[in-house]
C-alpha positions in Angstrom: 0.0 0.0 0.0 1.3 3.4 -0.9 1.8 5.8 2.0 1.7 9.5 1.3 4.7 11.6 2.4 2.7 14.8 2.4 2.5 16.5 5.8 -0.8 16.6 7.7 -3.0 19.5 6.7 -2.2 19.6 3.0 -5.5 18.1 1.9 -9.0 19.3 2.6 -9.3 21.0 6.0 -12.0 22.6 8.1 -9.9 25.7 8.6 -9.9 28.7 6.3 -7.9 31.9 6.0 -10.3 34.5 7.4 -8.8 37.7 6.0 -6.5 38.8 3.2 -3.7 41.3 2.7 -1.0 41.8 0.1 1.6 39.7 2.0 -0.9 36.9 2.7 -1.8 36.7 -1.0 1.9 36.6 -1.9 2.5 33.7 0.5 -0.7 31.9 -0.7 0.3 32.2 -4.3 3.8 30.8 -3.6 2.8 27.9 -1.4 -0.7 27.2 0.0 0.7 24.9 2.7 2.9 27.7 4.1 -0.2 29.9 4.1 -2.1 27.2 6.0 0.6 26.9 8.6 0.9 30.7 9.0 -2.7 31.9 8.7 -4.9 28.9 9.6 -2.7 27.1 12.2 -1.1 30.4 13.2 2.3 29.0 13.8 4.6 32.0 14.3 7.3 32.7 11.7 10.7 33.6 13.2 11.8 37.1 12.3 15.0 37.2 10.3 17.5 40.0 10.5 16.3 41.5 7.2 12.7 41.6 8.3 13.7 43.1 11.6 15.7 45.8 10.0 12.7 46.8 7.9 10.5 46.9 11.1 13.1 49.1 12.8 13.4 51.5 9.9 9.6 51.9 9.8 9.6 52.6 13.5 12.4 55.2 13.1 10.3 57.0 10.4 7.1 56.9 12.4 8.8 58.3 15.5 10.5 61.1 13.6 7.3 62.2 11.7 5.2 62.1 14.8 7.7 64.1 16.9 8.4 61.2 19.3 12.1 62.0 18.6 14.1 64.8 17.1 16.9 62.5 16.0 16.8 61.3 12.4 18.2 57.7 12.0 21.1 57.4 9.6 19.1 54.8 7.8 16.7 57.6 6.6 19.3 60.2 5.7 18.5 60.3 2.0 14.9 61.3 2.7 15.6 63.9 5.4 13.9 66.8 3.4 10.8 64.7 2.8 10.5 63.5 6.4 11.0 67.1 7.7 8.1 68.2 5.5 5.9 65.4 6.9 6.9 66.5 10.4 5.6 70.0 9.8 2.4 68.7 8.1 1.8 66.4 11.1 1.4 69.4 13.4 -1.3 71.1 11.2 -3.2 68.2 9.7 -5.9 66.2 11.5 -5.3 62.5 11.8 -7.6 61.6 9.0 -5.8 64.0 6.6 -2.3 62.6 7.5 -2.1 59.0 8.7 1.1 57.4 9.8 1.5 53.6 10.1 -2.2 52.9 9.8 -4.2 49.8 8.9 -7.1 50.2 6.4 -9.6 47.4 6.9 -12.5 46.3 4.7 -15.4 43.8 5.0 -16.6 41.2 2.6 -18.2 43.9 0.4 -15.0 46.0 0.6 -16.6 48.6 2.7 -14.5 50.2 5.4 -14.7 48.7 8.9 -12.9 49.4 12.2 -9.5 47.7 12.7 -10.9 46.0 15.8 -14.0 44.5 14.0 -12.2 41.2 13.7 -15.3 39.1 12.8 -16.0 41.4 9.8 -12.6 42.2 8.4 -11.8 40.4 5.1 -8.9 42.5 3.9 -6.2 44.7 5.4 -3.9 47.3 3.7 -1.0 48.5 5.8 0.1 52.1 4.9 3.2 53.9 6.1 2.0 57.4 5.3 -1.3 58.6 3.7 -1.8 62.3 3.1 -4.6 64.2 1.5 -2.9 66.7 -0.7 -6.2 68.2 -1.8 -9.8 67.3 -1.5 -9.5 65.1 -4.6 -5.9 63.9 -4.4 -4.4 61.4 -2.0 -0.7 60.6 -1.6 0.3 57.1 -0.2 4.0 56.6 0.8 5.6 53.2 1.2 9.1 53.2 2.9 11.2 50.4 1.4 14.3 49.2 3.2 15.3 46.6 0.7 16.2 46.5 -3.0 14.1 47.5 -5.9 15.7 45.6 -8.7 14.1 42.2 -9.1 11.0 43.4 -7.1 9.6 45.9 -9.6 6.5 43.8 -10.5 5.8 43.0 -6.8 6.1 46.5 -5.7 3.9 47.8 -8.6 1.2 45.5 -7.4 1.4 47.0 -4.0 0.9 50.4 -5.4 -2.2 49.2 -7.3 -3.6 48.0 -3.9 -2.9 51.4 -2.4 -4.9 53.0 -5.2 -7.8 50.6 -4.6 -7.8 51.1 -0.9 -7.4 54.9 -1.2 -10.5 55.3 -3.4 -12.5 53.0 -1.1 -11.4 54.9 2.1 -11.6 58.5 0.9 -14.9 59.5 -0.7 -14.5 62.2 -3.4 -10.9 61.2 -4.3 -10.2 61.4 -8.0 -6.4 60.6 -8.0 -4.2 58.4 -5.8 -0.5 59.1 -6.1 1.9 56.5 -4.7 5.5 56.9 -3.8 8.0 54.1 -3.0 10.9 55.5 -0.9 13.9 53.2 -1.3 15.9 54.3 1.7 19.1 52.3 0.9 19.3 53.7 -2.6 18.2 57.4 -2.5 15.5 56.4 -5.0 11.8 57.5 -5.2 9.4 55.8 -7.6 6.0 57.4 -8.2 2.8 56.2 -9.8 -0.6 57.7 -10.3 -4.1 56.0 -10.4 -7.4 57.4 -11.5 -10.9 55.8 -11.1 -10.8 53.8 -14.3 -7.5 52.2 -13.4 -8.5 51.5 -9.9 -11.8 49.8 -11.0 -9.8 47.4 -13.1 -7.4 46.6 -10.3 -10.2 46.3 -7.8 -11.8 43.4 -9.6 -8.5 41.6 -9.8 -7.8 42.0 -6.1 -11.4 41.0 -5.2 -11.3 37.8 -7.2 -7.8 36.8 -5.9 -8.9 37.5 -2.3 -12.1 35.4 -2.7 -10.1 32.5 -4.1 -7.8 32.6 -1.0 -10.6 33.0 1.6 -12.7 30.1 0.0 -9.7 27.7 -0.2 -9.9 24.5 1.9 -7.1 22.6 0.1 -3.6 23.7 1.0 -1.3 21.6 -1.0 2.5 22.4 -0.8 4.4 23.7 -3.8 7.9 22.5 -3.2 10.6 24.0 -5.4 14.0 25.6 -4.9 12.5 29.0 -5.2 9.5 28.6 -2.9 11.4 26.7 -0.3 14.6 28.8 -0.2 13.4 31.1 2.6 10.5 29.2 4.0 10.5 29.4 7.8 8.7 26.1 8.2 11.3 23.9 6.3 14.1 21.7 7.6 16.3 24.7 8.3 13.4 26.5 10.1 10.7 25.1 12.4 10.5 21.8 10.6 6.7 21.8 10.3 7.0 21.1 6.5 8.7 17.9 5.6 8.5 18.0 1.8 10.4 21.1 1.1 13.4 21.2 -1.3 16.6 22.4 0.3 20.0 22.7 -1.3 
């Protein structure tokens, strides 16, 4: 009799992923079993040094913009003029006009809902800075601590999502401008989205999210690429036994 070597939980399960986000969709598309372990079983992923550095840089930027400190981290030196401008705007703008490190949350109909409405939330969008430049224009800034090259498509998809979320969150907006600040490279990449572009992207994100939230089969997708940095493989927690490691 053949005996499957697949780890427990890769076939049909009673559990489902209850809410989506950009990062969750990325994991789900790369390997559904990793998504199952992380978002259904909720097995913590260890933080690596690169992820921790990104967390730290975001915290430095938040503390500086919000006047929690007057010392600018050397990690952010290339964007000192832009950060100083945000500091000044932070004094004069109400919270809804200038948001720093905020979570936008949406229900099953993609209507806004509070961040503590856990039973209703079906999608989350994490923003570093969101600023209403005018009544009809929104600026969303994403601070990037890693490289751009090789990540262009992935990062462009994130800006699409900021466009979708911005139109849903701010009634009357006609344009969403996104800026990616690559803090290691003194590089700023900008994009602009109008209503027509956002409607097209919205349908794509909605369908992708529905596929993930309705999924009950979490088969692994072992390959050198998907397994290379997986935290659940043999070099990580060991919860996945079918990964490819070189």
